[in-house]
LOMAR-659117 format. One record per residue (C-alpha): x negated, y negated, z; residue in one letter. Coordinates in Angstrom, 3 decimals, always signed. Layout:
N
(rec (X Y Z) "a")
...
//
This chain:
430
(rec (-222.178 -41.717 -111.926) "m")
(rec (-222.366 -39.031 -114.789) "s")
(rec (-220.073 -38.825 -117.785) "t")
(rec (-217.958 -35.743 -118.617) "e")
(rec (-219.656 -36.019 -122.175) "l")
(rec (-223.138 -34.557 -122.397) "k")
(rec (-225.052 -37.550 -123.853) "l")
(rec (-228.471 -36.531 -125.342) "k")
(rec (-230.305 -39.696 -124.261) "l")
(rec (-233.725 -39.996 -122.751) "p")
(rec (-233.921 -41.709 -119.325) "h")
(rec (-237.758 -42.249 -119.607) "k")
(rec (-240.135 -42.827 -122.605) "i")
(rec (-243.902 -43.348 -122.599) "d")
(rec (-244.727 -46.929 -122.548) "g")
(rec (-247.659 -48.941 -124.250) "p")
(rec (-250.164 -47.569 -121.470) "d")
(rec (-248.823 -44.195 -121.187) "g")
(rec (-246.845 -44.710 -118.012) "i")
(rec (-243.152 -43.856 -118.238) "p")
(rec (-240.546 -46.513 -118.728) "v")
(rec (-236.852 -46.921 -118.968) "k")
(rec (-235.809 -47.296 -122.877) "p")
(rec (-233.600 -49.779 -124.182) "r")
(rec (-230.522 -48.815 -126.282) "f")
(rec (-228.926 -50.714 -129.177) "l")
(rec (-225.337 -48.994 -129.427) "i")
(rec (-223.706 -49.289 -132.745) "a")
(rec (-219.831 -49.874 -132.101) "v")
(rec (-217.401 -50.208 -134.789) "s")
(rec (-214.254 -50.365 -132.593) "g")
(rec (-213.009 -46.854 -133.473) "g")
(rec (-212.517 -44.100 -131.079) "m")
(rec (-215.887 -42.521 -131.500) "d")
(rec (-218.154 -45.425 -130.944) "s")
(rec (-215.824 -46.721 -128.302) "m")
(rec (-216.034 -43.663 -126.317) "v")
(rec (-219.954 -43.703 -126.932) "l")
(rec (-220.061 -47.065 -125.255) "l")
(rec (-217.972 -46.240 -122.434) "h")
(rec (-220.024 -43.003 -121.594) "a")
(rec (-223.230 -44.831 -121.903) "v")
(rec (-222.073 -47.494 -119.596) "a")
(rec (-221.245 -44.757 -116.859) "q")
(rec (-224.769 -43.308 -117.185) "e")
(rec (-227.084 -46.333 -117.888) "f")
(rec (-227.227 -49.771 -116.001) "s")
(rec (-226.276 -52.989 -118.084) "k")
(rec (-229.969 -53.994 -118.496) "e")
(rec (-230.621 -50.651 -120.490) "d")
(rec (-228.402 -51.269 -123.452) "f")
(rec (-226.623 -53.838 -125.772) "a")
(rec (-223.939 -53.655 -128.299) "v")
(rec (-224.059 -54.303 -132.003) "a")
(rec (-221.121 -54.735 -134.423) "h")
(rec (-221.280 -55.165 -138.298) "f")
(rec (-218.035 -56.608 -139.948) "n")
(rec (-217.658 -55.022 -143.237) "h")
(rec (-215.042 -57.693 -144.289) "r")
(rec (-212.978 -55.063 -146.513) "t")
(rec (-209.853 -55.239 -144.537) "r")
(rec (-209.504 -58.733 -143.657) "g")
(rec (-207.567 -59.453 -140.276) "k")
(rec (-208.110 -55.920 -139.192) "e")
(rec (-211.964 -56.305 -139.474) "n")
(rec (-211.738 -59.248 -137.369) "e")
(rec (-209.558 -57.662 -134.744) "e")
(rec (-212.361 -54.633 -134.710) "d")
(rec (-214.756 -57.197 -133.794) "a")
(rec (-212.845 -58.888 -131.190) "s")
(rec (-212.213 -55.670 -129.273) "l")
(rec (-215.810 -54.894 -129.286) "v")
(rec (-216.837 -58.258 -128.191) "r")
(rec (-214.275 -58.130 -125.357) "k")
(rec (-215.610 -54.567 -124.355) "a")
(rec (-219.073 -55.853 -124.232) "s")
(rec (-218.269 -58.947 -122.247) "e")
(rec (-216.193 -56.759 -119.695) "d")
(rec (-219.404 -54.523 -119.356) "l")
(rec (-221.637 -57.615 -118.941) "g")
(rec (-224.063 -56.570 -121.850) "v")
(rec (-225.537 -58.435 -124.849) "e")
(rec (-223.278 -58.381 -128.043) "f")
(rec (-224.868 -58.955 -131.705) "y")
(rec (-222.638 -59.247 -134.833) "q")
(rec (-223.276 -59.232 -138.364) "g")
(rec (-221.334 -59.455 -141.374) "s")
(rec (-221.415 -58.937 -145.173) "r")
(rec (-221.295 -62.094 -147.158) "h")
(rec (-218.666 -60.848 -149.760) "q")
(rec (-215.304 -60.021 -149.057) "i")
(rec (-213.214 -57.177 -150.465) "g")
(rec (-213.705 -53.366 -151.173) "p")
(rec (-217.360 -52.142 -151.760) "a")
(rec (-218.956 -48.776 -152.012) "p")
(rec (-219.576 -46.753 -148.923) "e")
(rec (-223.258 -46.531 -149.833) "e")
(rec (-223.576 -50.260 -149.892) "v")
(rec (-221.726 -51.027 -146.666) "l")
(rec (-223.856 -48.321 -145.192) "r")
(rec (-227.031 -49.786 -146.483) "n")
(rec (-226.008 -53.178 -145.179) "l")
(rec (-224.846 -51.880 -141.533) "r")
(rec (-228.325 -50.011 -141.287) "r")
(rec (-230.263 -52.990 -142.297) "e")
(rec (-228.404 -55.225 -139.637) "f")
(rec (-229.105 -52.844 -136.870) "m")
(rec (-232.543 -52.165 -137.689) "e")
(rec (-233.220 -56.043 -137.696) "s")
(rec (-231.398 -56.524 -134.248) "i")
(rec (-233.620 -53.512 -132.878) "a")
(rec (-236.781 -55.065 -134.198) "e")
(rec (-236.116 -58.496 -133.225) "k")
(rec (-235.046 -57.774 -129.486) "h")
(rec (-237.318 -54.860 -128.742) "d")
(rec (-234.789 -52.037 -128.532) "f")
(rec (-236.308 -48.573 -128.562) "d")
(rec (-233.471 -46.617 -129.825) "f")
(rec (-230.266 -47.479 -132.079) "i")
(rec (-227.325 -45.079 -131.066) "c")
(rec (-224.438 -44.027 -133.323) "t")
(rec (-221.533 -42.026 -132.383) "a")
(rec (-221.594 -39.051 -134.995) "h")
(rec (-220.410 -35.955 -133.692) "h")
(rec (-219.959 -32.227 -134.238) "a")
(rec (-217.149 -32.491 -136.735) "n")
(rec (-219.138 -35.164 -138.639) "d")
(rec (-222.068 -32.528 -138.965) "q")
(rec (-219.438 -29.983 -140.250) "l")
(rec (-218.296 -32.413 -142.858) "e")
(rec (-221.701 -33.521 -143.672) "t")
(rec (-222.835 -29.845 -144.361) "v")
(rec (-219.798 -29.239 -146.646) "l")
(rec (-220.419 -32.263 -148.708) "m")
(rec (-223.800 -31.484 -149.194) "r")
(rec (-223.075 -27.837 -150.328) "l")
(rec (-220.652 -29.234 -152.816) "l")
(rec (-222.620 -31.981 -154.123) "r")
(rec (-225.692 -29.599 -154.184) "g")
(rec (-228.506 -29.564 -151.885) "t")
(rec (-231.607 -27.551 -150.970) "d")
(rec (-233.762 -27.167 -147.747) "w")
(rec (-234.169 -31.170 -147.528) "r")
(rec (-230.543 -31.222 -146.883) "g")
(rec (-229.733 -28.130 -145.324) "m")
(rec (-230.393 -29.762 -141.668) "g")
(rec (-227.294 -32.079 -142.007) "g")
(rec (-227.461 -35.019 -139.621) "i")
(rec (-230.405 -35.286 -137.235) "r")
(rec (-230.039 -35.799 -133.655) "e")
(rec (-233.102 -38.363 -133.828) "r")
(rec (-234.492 -39.978 -137.116) "a")
(rec (-237.128 -42.422 -136.095) "g")
(rec (-235.451 -44.694 -133.630) "r")
(rec (-231.904 -43.740 -134.563) "w")
(rec (-230.212 -41.362 -132.134) "l")
(rec (-226.692 -39.342 -132.147) "r")
(rec (-226.184 -38.443 -128.617) "p")
(rec (-222.831 -36.991 -129.537) "l")
(rec (-223.661 -34.831 -132.298) "l")
(rec (-222.988 -31.678 -130.562) "t")
(rec (-219.731 -32.900 -129.018) "v")
(rec (-216.488 -32.096 -130.936) "s")
(rec (-213.759 -34.629 -132.055) "r")
(rec (-211.430 -32.888 -129.639) "e")
(rec (-213.705 -33.541 -126.463) "s")
(rec (-214.054 -37.162 -127.536) "i")
(rec (-210.094 -37.685 -127.955) "e")
(rec (-209.695 -36.133 -124.518) "h")
(rec (-212.510 -38.318 -122.945) "y")
(rec (-210.656 -41.408 -124.441) "a")
(rec (-207.149 -40.341 -123.244) "k")
(rec (-208.357 -39.472 -119.808) "k")
(rec (-210.400 -42.675 -119.265) "n")
(rec (-207.980 -44.919 -121.173) "a")
(rec (-210.632 -46.281 -123.491) "v")
(rec (-209.113 -48.862 -125.975) "a")
(rec (-210.091 -48.469 -129.333) "y")
(rec (-208.805 -49.440 -133.063) "r")
(rec (-207.437 -47.194 -135.647) "q")
(rec (-208.863 -47.794 -139.223) "d")
(rec (-206.309 -46.415 -141.787) "l")
(rec (-209.056 -46.268 -144.471) "s")
(rec (-210.170 -43.109 -142.655) "n")
(rec (-207.282 -41.243 -143.920) "y")
(rec (-207.615 -42.174 -147.590) "n")
(rec (-208.210 -39.054 -149.577) "a")
(rec (-209.967 -41.124 -152.397) "r")
(rec (-213.098 -41.107 -150.143) "y")
(rec (-214.921 -37.744 -150.462) "f")
(rec (-215.610 -37.421 -146.819) "r")
(rec (-212.043 -38.247 -145.845) "n")
(rec (-210.898 -35.565 -148.262) "a")
(rec (-213.268 -33.079 -146.656) "i")
(rec (-212.409 -34.140 -143.151) "r")
(rec (-208.597 -33.764 -143.313) "h")
(rec (-208.888 -30.839 -145.872) "g")
(rec (-211.601 -28.212 -145.968) "a")
(rec (-213.064 -28.804 -142.516) "a")
(rec (-209.845 -28.243 -140.966) "q")
(rec (-209.142 -25.296 -142.822) "e")
(rec (-212.284 -23.817 -141.972) "l")
(rec (-211.812 -24.420 -138.330) "l")
(rec (-208.398 -22.852 -138.600) "q")
(rec (-209.948 -19.679 -140.339) "v")
(rec (-212.272 -19.375 -137.083) "a")
(rec (-209.498 -19.621 -134.767) "e")
(rec (-207.442 -17.097 -136.846) "n")
(rec (-210.419 -14.499 -136.312) "f")
(rec (-210.796 -15.058 -132.597) "g")
(rec (-213.247 -17.783 -132.599) "m")
(rec (-212.640 -21.280 -130.959) "s")
(rec (-213.232 -24.309 -132.837) "r")
(rec (-215.934 -25.497 -130.262) "q")
(rec (-217.802 -22.036 -130.931) "a")
(rec (-217.610 -22.590 -134.559) "a")
(rec (-218.901 -26.231 -134.354) "l")
(rec (-221.667 -25.098 -132.008) "d")
(rec (-222.710 -22.434 -134.664) "n")
(rec (-222.836 -25.161 -137.362) "v")
(rec (-225.149 -27.402 -135.026) "s")
(rec (-227.366 -24.457 -134.320) "e")
(rec (-227.661 -23.705 -137.998) "w")
(rec (-228.347 -27.629 -138.554) "c")
(rec (-231.026 -27.558 -135.831) "r")
(rec (-232.928 -24.758 -137.498) "r")
(rec (-232.511 -26.193 -140.669) "g")
(rec (-234.084 -29.392 -139.590) "v")
(rec (-237.278 -27.428 -138.118) "e")
(rec (-237.529 -25.464 -141.711) "v")
(rec (-237.078 -28.885 -143.471) "q")
(rec (-239.861 -30.386 -141.200) "d")
(rec (-242.472 -27.448 -141.789) "y")
(rec (-241.731 -27.445 -145.542) "l")
(rec (-242.004 -31.360 -145.713) "d")
(rec (-245.275 -31.065 -144.177) "e")
(rec (-246.546 -28.642 -146.573) "q")
(rec (-245.478 -30.366 -149.536) "v")
(rec (-247.260 -33.569 -148.041) "k")
(rec (-250.477 -31.426 -147.633) "r")
(rec (-250.115 -30.191 -151.328) "l")
(rec (-249.705 -33.693 -152.577) "v")
(rec (-252.795 -34.819 -150.540) "d")
(rec (-254.858 -32.207 -151.973) "e")
(rec (-253.651 -32.198 -155.518) "l")
(rec (-253.331 -35.855 -156.401) "a")
(rec (-256.286 -38.339 -157.262) "v")
(rec (-254.925 -41.869 -157.593) "q")
(rec (-256.281 -44.822 -159.175) "t")
(rec (-254.257 -48.213 -159.768) "p")
(rec (-253.522 -46.886 -163.376) "f")
(rec (-252.469 -43.183 -162.601) "w")
(rec (-252.107 -40.412 -160.383) "v")
(rec (-254.253 -37.122 -161.904) "r")
(rec (-253.330 -33.469 -161.087) "v")
(rec (-255.319 -30.563 -162.286) "s")
(rec (-253.205 -28.036 -164.415) "c")
(rec (-255.100 -25.225 -163.070) "e")
(rec (-254.429 -26.536 -159.486) "a")
(rec (-250.790 -27.146 -160.243) "w")
(rec (-250.266 -23.692 -161.445) "d")
(rec (-251.225 -22.314 -157.997) "q")
(rec (-248.449 -24.397 -156.256) "v")
(rec (-245.567 -21.991 -155.104) "p")
(rec (-242.619 -22.210 -157.533) "k")
(rec (-240.179 -23.096 -154.844) "p")
(rec (-242.078 -26.070 -153.609) "l")
(rec (-243.057 -27.578 -157.288) "k")
(rec (-239.893 -29.879 -157.386) "a")
(rec (-240.418 -31.173 -154.050) "h")
(rec (-244.005 -31.983 -154.556) "v")
(rec (-243.040 -33.939 -157.827) "l")
(rec (-240.455 -35.712 -155.821) "n")
(rec (-242.926 -36.721 -152.993) "q")
(rec (-245.359 -37.866 -155.497) "m")
(rec (-242.761 -40.092 -157.294) "s")
(rec (-241.842 -41.420 -153.721) "e")
(rec (-245.008 -41.927 -152.442) "r")
(rec (-246.651 -43.635 -155.620) "f")
(rec (-243.809 -45.119 -157.282) "l")
(rec (-241.144 -45.517 -154.591) "g")
(rec (-238.631 -43.814 -156.480) "k")
(rec (-236.449 -40.690 -155.827) "t")
(rec (-236.026 -38.182 -158.712) "v")
(rec (-232.722 -36.498 -159.375) "c")
(rec (-232.580 -32.686 -159.897) "r")
(rec (-231.811 -32.952 -163.482) "k")
(rec (-235.106 -35.358 -164.180) "q")
(rec (-237.012 -32.909 -161.858) "l")
(rec (-236.048 -29.837 -163.991) "k")
(rec (-237.299 -31.707 -167.230) "l")
(rec (-240.586 -32.775 -165.373) "w")
(rec (-241.401 -29.329 -164.760) "l")
(rec (-240.368 -28.015 -168.118) "k")
(rec (-242.500 -30.574 -169.819) "h")
(rec (-245.527 -29.880 -167.732) "i")
(rec (-245.065 -25.915 -168.419) "r")
(rec (-244.957 -26.520 -171.908) "q")
(rec (-247.742 -28.784 -172.139) "g")
(rec (-245.866 -31.503 -173.868) "q")
(rec (-248.498 -34.446 -174.431) "k")
(rec (-246.445 -37.195 -173.206) "r")
(rec (-242.818 -37.829 -172.001) "f")
(rec (-240.534 -40.466 -170.207) "h")
(rec (-237.957 -39.866 -167.639) "l")
(rec (-235.361 -41.990 -166.292) "k")
(rec (-236.272 -44.964 -163.877) "d")
(rec (-239.390 -45.555 -165.933) "g")
(rec (-241.282 -42.384 -164.876) "i")
(rec (-244.069 -41.821 -167.469) "k")
(rec (-246.261 -38.610 -167.526) "v")
(rec (-249.188 -37.839 -169.927) "r")
(rec (-250.777 -34.551 -170.405) "v")
(rec (-254.510 -34.184 -171.537) "s")
(rec (-257.452 -31.821 -171.440) "m")
(rec (-256.174 -29.650 -168.720) "g")
(rec (-254.764 -32.519 -166.470) "y")
(rec (-251.421 -34.132 -166.090) "w")
(rec (-250.930 -37.806 -165.161) "y")
(rec (-248.359 -39.628 -163.444) "l")
(rec (-248.708 -43.197 -165.171) "l")
(rec (-248.305 -46.125 -162.720) "l")
(rec (-247.173 -49.696 -163.572) "d")
(rec (-250.654 -51.264 -164.192) "k")
(rec (-251.866 -50.172 -167.710) "e")
(rec (-255.298 -51.220 -167.918) "a")
(rec (-258.055 -52.975 -165.985) "p")
(rec (-257.229 -56.898 -165.666) "e")
(rec (-260.575 -58.348 -164.773) "a")
(rec (-264.119 -57.763 -165.735) "s")
(rec (-266.541 -56.032 -163.188) "p")
(rec (-268.242 -58.264 -160.492) "e")
(rec (-272.114 -59.019 -160.726) "r")
(rec (-273.658 -58.741 -157.653) "g")
(rec (-277.297 -58.994 -156.694) "e")
(rec (-280.437 -57.112 -158.207) "n")
(rec (-278.617 -56.089 -161.452) "g")
(rec (-275.701 -54.231 -159.389) "i")
(rec (-272.134 -54.517 -160.927) "f")
(rec (-269.162 -53.330 -159.046) "h")
(rec (-266.324 -51.900 -161.104) "f")
(rec (-263.417 -52.191 -158.571) "e")
(rec (-260.873 -49.926 -160.232) "e")
(rec (-263.189 -46.861 -160.059) "i")
(rec (-264.890 -47.874 -156.874) "k")
(rec (-268.021 -47.467 -158.737) "t")
(rec (-271.432 -49.497 -158.759) "d")
(rec (-273.992 -49.485 -161.524) "l")
(rec (-277.505 -50.784 -161.288) "k")
(rec (-278.055 -52.433 -164.737) "i")
(rec (-281.527 -53.694 -165.741) "l")
(rec (-281.751 -54.806 -169.474) "v")
(rec (-284.972 -56.225 -170.418) "p")
(rec (-285.379 -58.501 -173.420) "n")
(rec (-281.678 -58.583 -174.224) "l")
(rec (-280.882 -61.868 -172.229) "e")
(rec (-277.258 -62.579 -172.589) "n")
(rec (-276.664 -60.681 -175.573) "s")
(rec (-274.471 -58.054 -173.906) "w")
(rec (-271.491 -57.805 -171.375) "e")
(rec (-270.367 -55.215 -168.992) "a")
(rec (-266.792 -54.258 -169.230) "r")
(rec (-264.335 -51.013 -169.692) "y")
(rec (-263.965 -48.974 -172.685) "f")
(rec (-261.766 -50.371 -175.339) "e")
(rec (-260.126 -48.897 -178.302) "a")
(rec (-262.222 -49.015 -181.330) "g")
(rec (-265.558 -49.074 -179.451) "d")
(rec (-268.410 -47.612 -181.287) "r")
(rec (-271.937 -46.896 -180.521) "l")
(rec (-274.408 -49.626 -181.931) "a")
(rec (-277.024 -47.094 -182.262) "s")
(rec (-275.257 -44.625 -184.341) "s")
(rec (-271.892 -45.819 -185.272) "g")
(rec (-270.097 -43.088 -183.585) "k")
(rec (-266.651 -43.596 -182.328) "k")
(rec (-266.579 -43.443 -178.286) "l")
(rec (-263.048 -41.776 -178.569) "k")
(rec (-264.441 -38.870 -180.796) "e")
(rec (-267.312 -38.686 -178.209) "i")
(rec (-264.795 -38.531 -175.327) "f")
(rec (-262.685 -35.935 -176.898) "q")
(rec (-265.707 -33.577 -177.778) "r")
(rec (-266.636 -33.877 -173.924) "r")
(rec (-262.972 -33.292 -173.132) "r")
(rec (-262.490 -36.581 -171.103) "i")
(rec (-258.532 -37.044 -170.530) "p")
(rec (-257.298 -39.895 -172.435) "a")
(rec (-255.930 -41.843 -169.457) "p")
(rec (-259.390 -41.657 -168.076) "e")
(rec (-261.267 -43.201 -170.796) "r")
(rec (-259.800 -46.790 -170.247) "k")
(rec (-261.891 -46.571 -166.791) "l")
(rec (-265.300 -45.874 -168.268) "i")
(rec (-267.703 -48.686 -167.945) "p")
(rec (-269.704 -49.981 -170.939) "v")
(rec (-272.265 -52.500 -172.045) "l")
(rec (-271.230 -54.104 -175.116) "a")
(rec (-272.200 -56.867 -177.456) "r")
(rec (-270.061 -59.871 -176.404) "p")
(rec (-266.747 -60.066 -178.272) "s")
(rec (-267.435 -56.953 -180.385) "t")
(rec (-266.790 -53.286 -180.320) "s")
(rec (-270.455 -52.495 -180.451) "q")
(rec (-271.537 -50.463 -177.526) "v")
(rec (-274.997 -50.403 -176.241) "l")
(rec (-274.389 -48.102 -173.387) "w")
(rec (-271.393 -46.003 -171.618) "y")
(rec (-271.488 -44.095 -168.456) "l")
(rec (-272.502 -40.728 -169.249) "g")
(rec (-274.045 -41.411 -172.583) "s")
(rec (-276.505 -39.273 -173.934) "e")
(rec (-277.682 -41.585 -176.465) "e")
(rec (-278.351 -45.464 -175.657) "s")
(rec (-280.113 -48.477 -176.376) "l")
(rec (-280.308 -48.892 -172.607) "l")
(rec (-281.366 -47.250 -169.484) "e")
(rec (-278.886 -47.610 -166.676) "v")
(rec (-278.803 -45.950 -163.185) "s")
(rec (-275.519 -45.130 -161.419) "t")
(rec (-275.801 -46.497 -157.813) "a")
(rec (-272.321 -44.916 -156.768) "r")
(rec (-269.476 -43.119 -158.934) "c")
(rec (-266.580 -41.481 -157.209) "d")
(rec (-264.966 -40.101 -160.732) "f")
(rec (-266.160 -36.888 -161.976) "p")
(rec (-265.297 -37.537 -165.491) "f")
(rec (-267.261 -40.749 -165.291) "l")
(rec (-270.519 -39.300 -163.846) "q")
(rec (-273.895 -39.428 -165.770) "s")
//
């Protein structure tokens, strides 16, 4: 039996061996009209072995939350499907973002534990319009122009092109029981204010000029669909740029200023944001991205942004500094005079006759001088235009517990002869 609603759900997916199999769905149900309609519609189209129900109790509305859970549990029992329930530990009001993250984590954990292929939510076309308006008012770019995605990983929104009016009609015609959450009418919440204000007014304007509300919502859905295509394309371009530009060590990420100047201006802020997300696990706000771009453009030697983001500019390169400041361990000594410098993935073959144990292999340290001439290594590195962040990774041979350096990688004057077995860093090559 098919449903009146056009659910966008797959009936077959590729199994582990490439043979098509039936997917398993975890339906996220709050007890409100939208999710109860989704549950009813899924039950008309799929067998009970193909789906289960998950409900998360926010514990923000006391007894009402318990009644929501009871309704969803009873509906699941009537359908003969598995029911999973989670709840927040604290009781009382909480920010929307906190509740959303808790709910998402719960759904993800259930899907992972019980091998569900997809998690389905009841977002619909009116939700899409509201999301677009919210992002426009808060400020967005191409990363947000796609609105809510029909699919994001294992998350599916099978009602995303269906209007709230159609859902209301379905609920009434099929006598779907659901709960009313009065907090959805509280205009103190941004989405509620948009839902009952600007979104309704825009749909009314569409009607006043001869366009049906459904047609207007369809146009928004199509715009978002194309926006997702543009977003995916540009995301791929940004990823490619980061792969090409960034050289990573445990201490910093290096980018050539010359190469950076060739990055298209509209993509630069997004490249910086993806670098921060990839290497630091942090998202940078627009204000901080503007400062980052400004400081690089002006060649400011070093600067700190919020959230602990530190950048240094030196000798034609800029560096995103990571949490690890300097090598923590001495290089490993192997066979046949081979020393392995793990941080720079470099092997050195060191043959030191007649010196016995009067030397040690380590990285450059501030204050190091050549034993042969007394020259400061820092000044030598500056003349060779070796950027400051690179210097702490330069291998040296020194007298134990002193700043007297017998040899450094790339040295032109030395008391020793050392061959480089393998070196991956251009600044450190002999």
